[in-house]
Legacy VTK file of the C-alpha trace (Angstrom):
# vtk DataFile Version 3.0
C-alpha trace
ASCII
DATASET POLYDATA
POINTS 119 float
36.971 67.865 161.546
34.381 71.059 161.638
34.733 71.382 157.578
33.211 67.911 157.273
30.342 68.368 159.742
28.572 69.790 157.026
28.700 66.558 155.244
27.631 64.552 158.069
24.210 62.554 157.417
23.033 59.393 157.565
22.281 58.919 153.936
23.782 60.680 151.005
21.416 63.372 149.555
21.377 62.185 145.908
20.112 64.917 143.433
17.587 64.714 140.926
18.169 65.181 136.957
19.733 68.417 135.838
17.436 70.523 133.901
18.967 73.745 133.008
22.202 75.317 132.052
22.316 77.155 135.521
21.762 73.777 137.654
24.390 72.052 135.427
26.645 74.811 136.649
25.584 74.473 140.079
25.892 71.106 140.132
29.683 70.964 138.850
30.164 73.626 141.600
28.833 71.242 144.707
30.833 68.565 143.028
34.243 70.715 142.802
33.590 71.522 146.557
32.783 68.295 147.775
35.390 66.361 145.742
37.985 68.514 147.743
36.768 67.714 151.161
36.935 63.953 149.720
40.553 64.149 148.471
41.486 65.770 152.353
39.353 62.807 154.191
41.152 60.395 151.989
44.326 61.719 153.031
43.781 61.725 156.640
42.179 58.208 156.305
44.892 56.948 154.753
47.473 58.352 157.101
45.130 55.947 159.906
45.580 53.483 157.681
49.134 53.479 157.472
49.753 53.935 161.152
47.515 50.611 161.593
49.227 49.072 159.002
52.672 49.873 160.226
51.778 48.715 163.773
50.309 45.356 162.559
53.212 44.550 160.431
55.491 45.359 163.470
53.271 43.189 165.724
53.421 40.495 163.457
57.549 40.395 162.819
57.831 41.166 167.024
55.329 37.950 167.745
57.283 34.922 169.422
60.745 36.481 168.935
60.468 39.783 171.283
57.486 39.550 173.475
58.572 42.662 175.204
58.498 44.568 171.986
55.676 42.998 171.034
53.145 44.321 174.016
54.739 47.578 173.628
53.549 47.456 170.183
50.333 45.956 171.264
49.865 48.722 173.718
50.724 51.444 171.183
48.289 49.770 169.042
45.579 50.138 171.527
46.726 53.366 172.377
46.343 54.880 169.037
42.879 53.076 168.509
41.885 54.965 171.582
42.901 58.005 170.341
41.864 57.881 166.609
39.101 55.207 166.796
36.157 57.205 167.247
37.171 60.007 164.837
38.174 57.322 162.385
34.720 55.873 162.336
33.167 59.394 161.788
35.486 60.568 159.375
35.066 57.277 157.374
31.115 57.880 157.752
31.499 60.986 155.977
33.658 59.995 153.422
31.387 57.007 152.072
28.351 59.667 152.153
30.222 61.890 150.090
31.484 59.382 147.624
28.146 58.432 147.133
27.198 62.258 146.768
30.186 62.762 144.207
29.482 59.503 142.206
25.504 60.507 141.930
26.717 64.136 140.733
29.029 63.327 138.346
26.607 60.826 136.860
23.541 63.836 136.874
26.426 66.013 135.367
27.238 63.646 132.344
23.859 62.788 131.499
22.975 66.560 131.170
26.387 67.104 129.417
25.239 64.246 126.948
21.948 65.606 126.489
23.090 69.160 126.063
25.862 67.633 123.239
22.921 66.085 121.084
21.112 69.034 120.926
LINES 1 120
119 0 1 2 3 4 5 6 7 8 9 10 11 12 13 14 15 16 17 18 19 20 21 22 23 24 25 26 27 28 29 30 31 32 33 34 35 36 37 38 39 40 41 42 43 44 45 46 47 48 49 50 51 52 53 54 55 56 57 58 59 60 61 62 63 64 65 66 67 68 69 70 71 72 73 74 75 76 77 78 79 80 81 82 83 84 85 86 87 88 89 90 91 92 93 94 95 96 97 98 99 100 101 102 103 104 105 106 107 108 109 110 111 112 113 114 115 116 117 118
């Protein structure tokens, strides 16, 4: 989680337009770095989603049929949430900020590239 802490902020940091080629290169480098973290975060969040989805499905299938199993799964669900809930919320916030920053950076990079191609 330490590697993601540098992206932990309340609002996305939206960059201004690219003014020159060296700034363009810096934006591309920043994009690549952030994208790597973004993908890594997505995998973590996806594993949480899958875990909770599976528990939810198991809970639903046990409901009304096997109450002992139902309460076991419910306990697992609560325990899993207790263990991962806060971390998930934190990582999800970072993920959303990164998503916005990446979207914005990509737009700035595209704008500069288009203008550069036009000459």
